[in-house]
C-alpha positions in Angstrom: -39.9 -16.2 18.2 -38.6 -16.4 21.8 -36.7 -13.6 23.3 -33.2 -15.0 23.3 -33.6 -15.8 19.6 -34.8 -12.3 18.8 -31.5 -10.9 20.6 -29.3 -13.3 18.6 -30.6 -12.3 15.4 -30.4 -8.6 16.3 -26.8 -9.0 16.9 -26.1 -10.9 13.7 -27.8 -8.1 11.7 -25.7 -5.6 13.4 -22.5 -7.4 12.6 -23.5 -8.1 9.1 -24.4 -4.4 8.5 -21.1 -3.4 9.8 -18.9 -5.7 7.7 -18.0 -4.4 4.1 -19.0 -6.9 1.3 -15.8 -6.4 -0.6 -12.4 -4.8 -0.3 -10.5 -2.9 -3.1 -6.8 -2.2 -3.2 -5.5 1.4 -4.0 -2.3 3.1 -4.5 -0.4 4.5 -1.6 0.1 7.8 -3.3 -1.0 9.1 -6.5 -1.2 12.4 -8.6 -2.9 13.8 -11.6 0.2 15.0 -13.2 3.9 14.9 -12.4 5.8 18.0 -11.2 9.3 18.7 -12.3 10.8 15.5 -14.0 14.6 14.7 -13.4 16.9 12.1 -14.4 18.0 9.6 -15.2 18.1 8.8 -11.5 21.4 7.7 -9.9 20.0 6.5 -6.7 17.0 5.1 -4.9 13.9 7.6 -4.9 10.8 7.3 -2.7 9.0 8.4 0.4 8.6 7.9 4.1 5.0 7.1 5.6 3.2 6.3 8.8 0.7 3.5 8.9 -2.6 4.9 10.1 -4.0 1.3 10.6 -3.0 -2.2 9.9 -2.9 -2.7 6.2 -1.5 -5.2 3.8 0.8 -4.5 0.9 0.7 -7.1 -2.0 2.4 -5.1 -4.7 5.2 -2.6 -5.1 5.4 -0.3 -8.0 7.7 2.3 -9.8 7.1 5.6 -11.5 7.2 5.4 -15.4 8.1 9.1 -16.1 7.0 9.4 -19.7 4.4 6.5 -19.5 6.2 5.0 -22.6 8.2 2.1 -20.9 11.0 2.0 -18.4 14.7 2.2 -19.7 15.5 -1.0 -18.0 14.6 -3.3 -15.1 13.8 -1.3 -11.9 13.9 -2.8 -8.2 11.6 -1.3 -5.5 11.9 -2.1 -1.8 9.9 -1.6 1.2 11.7 -1.0 4.7 10.8 -0.3 8.3 12.0 2.7 10.2 15.0 0.6 11.5 16.3 0.0 8.0 15.1 -3.7 7.6 14.1 -4.6 4.1 10.7 -6.1 4.3 10.1 -6.8 0.7 11.5 -6.1 -2.7 10.7 -6.9 -6.3 11.8 -6.3 -9.8 9.5 -4.3 -12.2 9.9 -4.1 -16.0 7.8 -3.3 -19.1 6.0 -6.6 -18.9 4.1 -5.1 -15.8 1.1 -3.0 -17.2 1.1 0.7 -17.0 -1.5 1.9 -14.3 -1.6 5.7 -14.7 2.0 6.8 -14.1 3.1 3.4 -12.5 4.0 -0.2 -13.0 3.2 -2.7 -10.2 4.5 -6.1 -9.4 3.2 -8.5 -7.0 5.2 -9.4 -3.8 4.5 -11.9 -0.9 2.1 -9.8 1.2 3.6 -7.6 4.0 1.4 -6.4 6.9 2.0 -2.9 8.1 1.4 -2.3 11.8 -0.6 0.9 13.0 1.6 3.5 14.2 4.8 2.3 12.6 6.9 4.2 10.0 7.9 2.8 6.7 9.8 3.7 3.5 9.3 2.7 -0.1 11.9 3.6 -3.1 13.0 2.3 -6.3 16.0 2.5 -8.6 17.2 1.4 -11.9 17.9 4.6 -13.8 14.3 5.8 -14.5 13.7 9.5 -14.3 11.8 10.7 -11.3 9.4 13.5 -10.2 8.7 15.7 -7.1 6.3 18.5 -6.2 3.5 17.0 -8.2 0.1 18.1 -9.2 -3.3 16.9 -7.6 -1.2 14.9 -5.0 -3.3 12.4 -3.0 -2.6 10.0 -0.3 -4.2 6.8 0.7 -6.2 7.1 4.0 -4.5 4.0 5.4 -1.2 5.9 5.6 0.2 9.5 6.3 2.8 10.8 3.8 5.6 12.3 6.1 8.5 13.3 3.6 10.6 12.2 0.8 13.1 9.6 1.3 16.1 8.8 -1.0 19.6 7.6 -1.3 22.1 9.5 -3.4 24.8 6.8 -2.9 23.0 4.5 -5.3 23.6 4.2 -9.0 21.6 3.7 -12.2 21.6 -0.2 -11.9 18.6 -1.8 -10.4 20.9 -3.7 -7.8 22.1 -3.5 -5.1 19.0 -1.6 -3.8 20.0 1.5 -1.8 18.4 2.2 1.6 16.7 5.5 1.3 17.7 7.1 4.5 18.0 10.8 3.4 15.5 13.4 2.9 15.0 17.1 1.4 11.9 17.4 3.6 9.4 17.7 0.6 6.0 17.7 2.3 2.6 16.6 1.0 1.5 20.2 0.8 4.4 20.6 -1.6 3.3 17.8 -3.9 5.6 15.4 -2.3 8.7 13.6 -3.7 10.7 11.8 -4.8 8.8 9.3 -6.9 10.3 6.6 -7.5 8.6 4.0 -5.6 5.0 3.3 -4.6 2.9 0.6 -3.0 -0.6 -0.9 -3.3 -2.6 -1.0 0.0 -5.5 -3.2 1.2 -7.1 -3.4 4.7 -5.7 -6.1 6.9 -7.5 -9.3 6.7 -10.9 -9.5 8.6 -13.5 -12.3 8.7 -15.4 -12.5 5.3 -19.2 -11.9 5.5 -19.7 -15.5 4.4 -17.8 -16.8 7.4 -19.7 -14.5 9.8 -23.1 -15.8 8.3 -22.0 -19.5 8.8 -20.9 -18.6 12.3 -24.4 -16.9 12.9 -26.3 -19.8 11.5 -24.3 -22.1 13.9 -25.1 -20.0 16.8 -28.8 -19.9 15.9 -28.9 -23.7 15.6 -27.4 -24.0 19.0 -30.0 -21.6 20.4 -32.8 -23.4 18.8 -31.6 -26.6 20.3 -31.4 -25.1 23.7 -34.8 -23.8 23.5 -36.4 -27.2 22.7 -34.4 -28.7 25.6 
């Protein structure tokens, strides 16, 4: 094999080795058990977070306090730090229970690294704070709780969660409320990279024969 070809294949091997074969989605925050459970909620309950990297949100979720079904339709929203509603959806008992959460699909929203966002839900469900075994997705940094006390038990209109009691991650966070499902921002699939590599290899062979 000629020297240019050896270099080309070495580069392709490095690219493929550094490219994940699959991506899995995961919750923005989670906990092993709730803390205090309070309610029913008369406002919107959620949290503020920082995007550590570009990431995609394809589902929004709400807390099912007793894991036995929601009292009614809940609405959950995702806002940027300027108060713009980026996405919202309605969640009900047709959405399957996943731990303490029920999620519903949305049109994908891409979070921008370094930007701050808020997620919150309302609709009369009980909420929790200062949870046990609190964990945060590495794509984000949990900042503090985020809520609106001016809302009501109805799921609409959705209240902007601009207030905070400064409940930190070390305190188990709060109020939950809303949640989101995260995945890495889209990157070239391994198959696409392989096809590109094959094409480059073909060009190199053709050039070598000239």
